[in-house]
N, C-alpha and C positions, 0 to 999 in steps of 0.2 A: 504494500500500500504506500503510495507516494506521500511524502511529508508535505504538510500545508505550509506554504510560504507566508511569512509574516512581514509586511512592509513596515519598516521603522519610520516613525515621524509622519504618518499619513492621517492620524486622528486629529480632528479639529481641536484647537486649544480651548474652545468653549467647554468641552467635556471636562478638561482639567480644571478650568475656572469654576465649574459647578461643584466639583469635588472639594476644591479649596474653600469656596464660600460656605459649603455645607458642613465641612468637618474641621477646617483650619481657619476659623474666623480671625485668629490672632495674627495671621499673615497680612501685611499691609500692601496694598496695590499702590506703588509709588507713582503711577500715572494719574491717580485720583486724589492724592494728598500731597501737600507741600511740607516736607520735613526740614527744609532749609532754615538756617538761622534768620529770623526776621527782625531782630533787634540787636544793634551793636552799640557799644559805648566808645567814646573817643579817649585816646591817650592824652589828647591835648597837643599832639605833635603830628602834623599832617604826614610827614614822611614815614614816621613810625606806624601810623595807621595804615598807610598804603602797603608796606611790606607785610603787614599782618593779615590783610584781608583783600587787597587789590581795590580798596576803596579809600579815598583820601579822608573820608569822614568817620571811618569805622575801624576800631582797634581791638575791642574786647567783645566776644560773642556772648549774648545772654543765653542761659540754659546750657552752657558748656563750662569746662574747666580750663583755666589759663594759668600758666606758670611763668614766673619771671625769676631767672637765676643768674648768679654771677658772684665774683669775689667781693670782698668788703669794699664799701665806698664806691659802688658803681651805680647808685641811684635807684635801687630796687624799691625801697620803702617810699621814697619821694615820688616815684612813678605811680604807685598805688594811691598816694595822697592826692596827686594831680588828677587822677581818674575821677576822684570824688567831685570834681568841678562840673562834670557833665550834667547839664540840666535834665537830661532824660532819666537820670537815676533818682528815684523817689526816696529810697532808704538804703543806708549802708550799715551793715553789721560788721564791725571791725574786731577781729580776734587777735589779741596780742599774746605774745609768749615772752618768757624771760629773755631779755636782750633784744626783743623785737623793736622796730623803729616807729611803729604807729603810735601817735600821741596827739593830744589836742594842739600842742605846739607845732607839730609837723603839718597837720591839716590846716592850721592857720597860716603857716608859712606858704603853703600851696594855694592859699586863698579859696579853700573849700568851705562851703556853708556848714557850720558845726551843728545846726539844728536838725539836719537829716542823718546825722551819724550817731550810732550807738556802739559803744566799745566795752570790751571786757577782756580780762586776762585769764589765760589757761596755761597750766604747766604741762599737761599731757592730754593725749587723746582719750585714754582710758580713765575711768573713775576710780577713786581709791578712798580709803578711810585711814585716819590716824588715831591710834589708841592714846587716850589722854594720860594714862598712867605712866607710859614709858616712851611715847612718841613712835611706836612701831607702825610702819606703813604696810598696808595690805590692799591689793587690787580688789575692786568690787564690780561684779558684772552689772551692766546697766539695768538688767531686769530686776536686780535685787537692791537697787539704789533706793533708800527710804524716802518717804515724803518729807520727813523732818530730818534736815541735814546735821542737826546737832543733838546728840543723845548724852546720857550720863557717862557712857564709856568711850564713845567715839565722836570724832568730827569727820563728816563725809565731804569729800571734795569732788565735785562733778567734773567729768572730762569733756573735752570739746566735742567728741562724737555724740555723746548723750545730749548735750546742749543743742547741737545743730539738728539732731533728729527731732527733738521736741519742737524746735522752731519751725522746721519744715512741716511737721504734722499739723501744727496750729495754722500755718498758712493754707494748707490743703483743706483742713476741716472747715475753716471759715470761708473758703472760696475767694481768698484775697488775690487780686490780679496786679498788685503793685510791682513796679520795676525795682527789684532788689539786687544788691551786690553784696556778697559775703567775702570779706578779705581776711586772709591769714598771713601774719608776718611774725615769725618766719617758721617754715616747716622744720628747718634744721634745729631750731631751739626747743622744739617740743621734746619732752623726755618720756621715757617709759617709766612705769611705776617702779620697776627694778632699780633704775637710776635714782629716782626720787628717794627710794629707801636706802640708798647708799651702796647698792650692789652693782655688779656688771650687767650691761644691757642684754647680752646674749641674744641679739637680734629681736628683742621684744618690740622695740620701737618700729622696726620695719614691718612687723606683723600688725601693729596697731595702725600704721599708715595704710597698709594693704586692706585691712578691714574697713577703715574709714572710706576709702574710695569705692570699695565694693558695695558699701551701704548706700552711698549718695550719688553715684554716677548718674543713674536714671532719675533719681529724685530731683536733681538740679534741672534736668531737661523737662520733667513734668511741670515744675513750678516756674520755669523760665528764669530761675535764679542764676546769675553769673557768679561762679566761684573762682577766685583768683588768689594764688598764694605765691610768696617769695621763697626762695631756697638758696642756700649757700653751696659753693663748690669747695672741695678739699683736694689736696694733692693726691694723685693716684700713683703711689710709689711703685717704681719698677715698670711702668708702662709709658714708654717714650712716645707712642703713637696717640695715646689718649691720656694726657697728663692730669686731667681733672675728673673728679667723680662727684656726682650730686648726692646730697644727703637724702636718706629716707628709703633707699632701696628701689625696687622695680616699680612700685605703685606710683611714685613721684614721676617716673619717666613715662610710663605707658598710658596713664589715665588722662592727662591734659589733651585737649583738642588743639591747643596752641601753646607753644613754649618759646619764650624769648631768652636768649643768652646775651648778657650785657658784659662789656669789657671796657676798661678805661683806656683811652688813647691820648695822644698828645694834641693839644689845641692847634699846634702848628700844622697838623695834617688836615685841618678842616677846610673844605672848599667853600664854606659859608663865610669865612673871614678874609678880608683884604689884607695885604701885606702890612699896611699901617695899623690895622686893628690887632694883628698878631704882635707887632712891635709894642703897641700900647699895653697889651696884656703882659708881655715880658717885663716891661718897665714897672707895671703895677705890682708884680710879685716881689719887688725889692722894697716896697713901701709897707706901712702898717696895715693897709687894706688887704694885702695878699692877693693871691690868684682868685679871680672872679669866675672864670669859665672852666668847665670840665667837658671834654669831648668823650662821649660814650658811643661805642660801636655796638649796635644791636643786630643779632643774627637770629632769624627764625629757624631754630634747629628741629622743630617738629610742627607740622601743620596739617590739618584735615581740610584746608581751604585752598590748596594749590599754591601755597606761598613758601614752602619749605626751602631753606638755604638762602633765602633772600636776606640782604643786610643793608643797613644804612647807618650813618653816623649823625648823631644829633647833639646839641649843646645843652648843658645845664648851667645856668647862671646861679652861682652859689648865693647871690643876694636876692634872687627872685624865684628861681625854679626852672623847669624845662622850657626851652625856647621854642615857641610854637612853630616858627617858620624855618627852623634849622633843619638841614638835610634836604630841603626842597630843591635847591639848585642842583645838588648831586643827583637827586631822583630824576629831575627833568633831563639832565645831561646823560645819565646812564640809559634812560629809555628812549633816547634819540628824539625827544620832542623839542629840545633846545638846539637852535641852529647858530653856529659861530661863523662870523665873517670878520677876519682880522681880530681886533680887540673888542668887537661889538657882538651882541647876541640878539636874537629874536625868538619868540615863542609863537610860531605861525598859528593864527586862529585864536590866540590868547593875548599875547603882547606883540603886536605886529610892528610897532615902532622900535627901531634898534636902541639898545641900551648897553651901558657898561655893567660889568659884573657887580661893582660896588653899589649900583642903583637898583639891583634886583629886588631886595627886600622892601625898600621904600615904595617902589612901583606897586608891589602886591598890596602893601598896607593901605595904599590910597583907594583901592577898590577890591578889598580882599574877598568878599563873598562871591562877587561876580567872576573874578579871576580864578579862584579856587574851583568853582563849579565848571568853568570852561576847561580848566586843566584836567579835571577828572575825566571828562569826555575824551581829551587828547590821549590820556594814559590808557583809556579803554581801547582806543583805536590802535595804540602801540601794542597792547596786549594781544589784540586780534591779529595784528600783523606778525608778531613773534610766533603765535600759535600756527598761523598759516604756513610760515616758512619752515616750521619744525615738523610739519606733517610728513614730509618725505626725507627728513634729515636722517642720515645714517653715519655711524662712525665705527670703525673696527675696534677702537679702544680709546681711552681718554688721551692717549698720546697724540691723537689727531687734532685735539683742541688746544690752542695756546694756553699755557698756564696762567698768564696775566690778562687774558681776554675778559672784558666785561660783557654785559648783556647786549649792549648796542653793537659792539665789535663782532660778536658771534652772529648776531642777526644779519648784519651787513654782509658777512662772509657767506652765510647761507643763502641770502638773496642773490648774491653773485653766482653761487654754485647752481642754484635752481633757476636762474634767469627770471626772477620774479619781477 
C-alpha cells in the first residue's frame, strides 16, 4: 500500500490562528497591539538623548529598566538628579543607599522641583531584624515581615525589595496612571544582610539583586514605571581585555533595556569648545575657582532600541550641571548633517546661512525649539540613509573596516561601494 504524501506548509494559517485564540489566549498578536515604549523622559542633554533612543527629545524609557554606570566622579548621580527636571514626570521615588549621591542638595543643584520627589534610604534589598539585647542581625523573609516594625525583642528593618513591591501593589490596586520614576543610587552600595551582620557576603548580594529584578521586571512594564539605577565599576584583575567589572552580578547586566557607560575625558578633547574657551578653562584651574567643566564620554553598551555602541561626549559645568547643548555639534558632524566649507558650516534645511563653529550654540539658542525639531527630522533622514546603505553591506571581517572610521566615514564609503 502506497504511503500518503503529506504536503508541508499547505494548511491555511487561519487554522493555526483559531487554535491559538482558543487555547493560547496569552499569546499576543503583535500586528494588533503596540508594545513599543510610548513615553520617554529627557536626560536634559539632546545629544545624550539621541544616542539613547534615536530621538533628540527622549532618553529614558518608561516601563523599562535603565542603568547608568561608571567610575567615581563621572556624573552618575547628577544625571539622575537632572532627569528629575523633566516636566512629564509627575512623581519621583528616590532610593538612596549608604554612600549614594541622591540628596535634597543635589536635586536643588540640578534645579529639580523638590515637591515631586520622595526619598528614603535603604541599606539592603532584603529585610532583616536586629535583636535588641545583643545587636545580632538576622534576615527576615518579606512574607514574615511584621506589621509592627518594633517589638520588645527586635527592631525590623524593611528592605528595598519589600518596599518597592508594596509601592507597586498600591499603584496597581488603586489604578493610578501617574508618570512615575523610581531611582536607585547606587546598586553597588546596597549590602547583603550577611555584610550588615559583619560577615562575608558569599554572593548573597548578587542573589538579592537577581531576585529583585526577577520580581519587578514585568511589574515596571505593567505600571509604566521607569526604573533607573546607578552602578559602580571595579577593577577586573587579570583581564586585560575587559579591565572593569560592574557590581551586582549578572542581574545588573542582563535586566536593563538601556545601559549607559560614563567615563571622564579631558575638556581639551571637546568639539563643543573653541580654542579660546579651552585656554580660559586652563587658566581658571590655576585660580581659587578651579576647573568648571568636566567632559564625560557616554557609551550605550546595551540597548533594546537599536542604539547599542553609540557614544557621545557631553559637558558638565560643575557650577551648574549638565550642559544641554553639549555634544550636539559632534552629533551633527558624525551623522553627516553638518556641511563644512572652509572654516564655515551649514546645516542644510536647518541652518542654511553659513556660520563659524564658535557661533553654533548661540544660533541654536536664538531659536532652539524650532531648530531642534528640524534637526530631529534631519537625523531621521540620516538614519534612513545609513540603514539603506547597510542593506547590502558585507565584510569578510572587521579588518575590512578602518579602525578610526566614524559613522559618517563608513556610510560614505558604503555609498561609494554601492553607487548609491
